[in-house]
C-alpha positions as CSV (number, residue, x, y, z in Angstrom):
1,E,-19.3,8.5,2.0
2,V,-16.4,6.6,0.6
3,K,-13.2,6.9,2.6
4,V,-9.7,5.4,2.1
5,V,-7.3,6.2,4.9
6,E,-3.7,5.2,5.1
7,S,-1.4,5.3,8.2
8,G,1.9,4.0,9.4
9,G,4.5,6.0,7.4
10,G,7.5,7.6,8.9
11,L,11.3,7.9,8.9
12,V,13.3,4.8,9.1
13,H,17.0,3.9,8.6
14,P,18.1,1.7,5.7
15,G,17.5,-1.9,6.5
16,G,14.6,-1.0,8.8
17,S,10.9,-2.0,8.6
18,L,7.5,-0.3,8.6
19,R,4.0,-1.5,8.4
20,L,1.4,0.6,6.6
21,S,-2.3,0.3,7.0
22,C,-5.2,1.1,4.7
23,E,-8.8,1.2,5.8
24,A,-11.6,1.6,3.2
25,S,-15.2,2.3,4.0
26,G,-18.5,3.5,2.6
27,F,-18.6,1.4,-0.5
28,S,-21.9,0.3,-2.0
29,N,-20.2,-2.4,-4.0
30,S,-17.7,-5.0,-2.9
31,V,-14.1,-4.1,-3.0
32,L,-12.4,-6.2,-5.7
33,S,-8.8,-5.3,-4.9
34,M,-6.7,-3.2,-2.5
35,N,-3.7,-1.7,-4.1
36,W,-0.6,0.1,-2.8
37,F,1.0,2.6,-5.1
38,R,3.9,4.9,-4.4
39,Q,5.1,8.1,-5.9
40,A,8.5,9.8,-5.4
41,P,9.1,13.4,-6.3
42,G,9.6,13.7,-10.0
43,K,8.6,10.2,-10.7
44,E,5.5,8.5,-12.0
45,R,3.2,6.7,-9.6
46,E,3.9,3.0,-9.6
47,L,2.0,0.0,-8.4
48,V,3.9,-1.6,-5.6
49,A,1.6,-4.4,-4.4
50,R,-2.0,-5.5,-4.5
51,I,-4.3,-8.1,-3.0
52,F,-7.5,-9.6,-4.3
53,P,-9.2,-10.2,-1.0
54,V,-11.6,-13.0,-2.0
55,S,-8.9,-15.2,-3.6
56,G,-6.0,-14.0,-1.5
57,T,-4.0,-13.5,-4.6
58,T,-1.2,-11.0,-4.2
59,N,1.1,-9.3,-6.8
60,Y,4.3,-7.3,-6.2
61,A,6.5,-5.1,-8.3
62,D,9.9,-6.6,-9.0
63,S,11.6,-3.9,-7.0
64,V,9.9,-5.0,-3.8
65,K,9.6,-8.7,-4.2
66,G,11.0,-10.6,-1.2
67,R,10.9,-7.4,0.9
68,F,7.3,-6.3,1.0
69,T,4.3,-8.4,1.9
70,I,0.5,-7.8,2.0
71,P,-0.8,-10.2,4.6
72,R,-3.9,-12.2,3.7
73,G,-7.0,-12.7,5.7
74,N,-7.8,-9.1,6.8
75,G,-11.1,-8.8,5.0
76,R,-12.1,-7.0,1.9
77,N,-11.7,-3.4,3.1
78,T,-8.4,-3.5,5.0
79,A,-4.9,-3.9,3.6
80,Y,-1.5,-3.8,5.3
81,L,1.8,-3.4,3.6
82,E,4.7,-4.9,5.6
83,M,7.9,-3.4,4.4
84,N,11.3,-5.0,5.4
85,N,14.9,-4.3,4.5
86,L,13.9,-0.8,3.4
87,K,16.2,1.1,1.0
88,P,16.6,4.8,0.3
89,E,15.0,4.3,-3.1
90,D,11.8,3.2,-1.3
91,T,11.3,6.8,-0.2
92,A,8.0,7.9,-1.5
93,M,4.4,8.8,-0.7
94,Y,2.6,5.5,-0.4
95,I,-1.0,5.7,-1.6
96,C,-3.8,3.1,-1.1
97,C,-6.4,2.5,-3.8
98,A,-9.5,0.5,-3.3
99,R,-11.1,-0.8,-6.5
100,T,-14.7,-1.7,-6.9
101,T,-16.3,-0.7,-10.2
102,N,-14.4,2.5,-9.6
103,A,-11.1,3.4,-8.0
104,S,-11.0,5.3,-4.7
105,W,-7.8,6.8,-3.5
106,G,-6.4,7.8,-0.1
107,Q,-4.3,10.8,0.6
108,G,-1.2,8.8,1.2
109,T,1.4,8.3,3.9
110,Q,5.0,9.4,3.6
111,V,7.8,6.9,3.9
112,T,11.3,8.2,4.2
113,V,14.3,5.9,4.3
114,S,17.5,7.7,5.3
115,S,20.5,7.4,7.5
């Protein structure tokens, strides 16, 4: 059974930090990329960051560059999202997606940035 499970969300003050985790399991094919999306109420889902585990290549949305990081070297099926200098506009459900030949989605973890 394919599973994608996120954790680490919560409530944080502006300027604070959080570390999200995503664990994927049960795949018959190799994971090609681990992707972090977010979706705020009334807004479209957007790709925040992703990593290609074999090469270590990472990509980030312009809105989070310099603040968010996906650490390398955690294997194909695990991805963290280190979020620093959080802003109220970062408030959203953060959803992990593991891509093989298909896309498998987690349920998400809520991040709320508020004073």
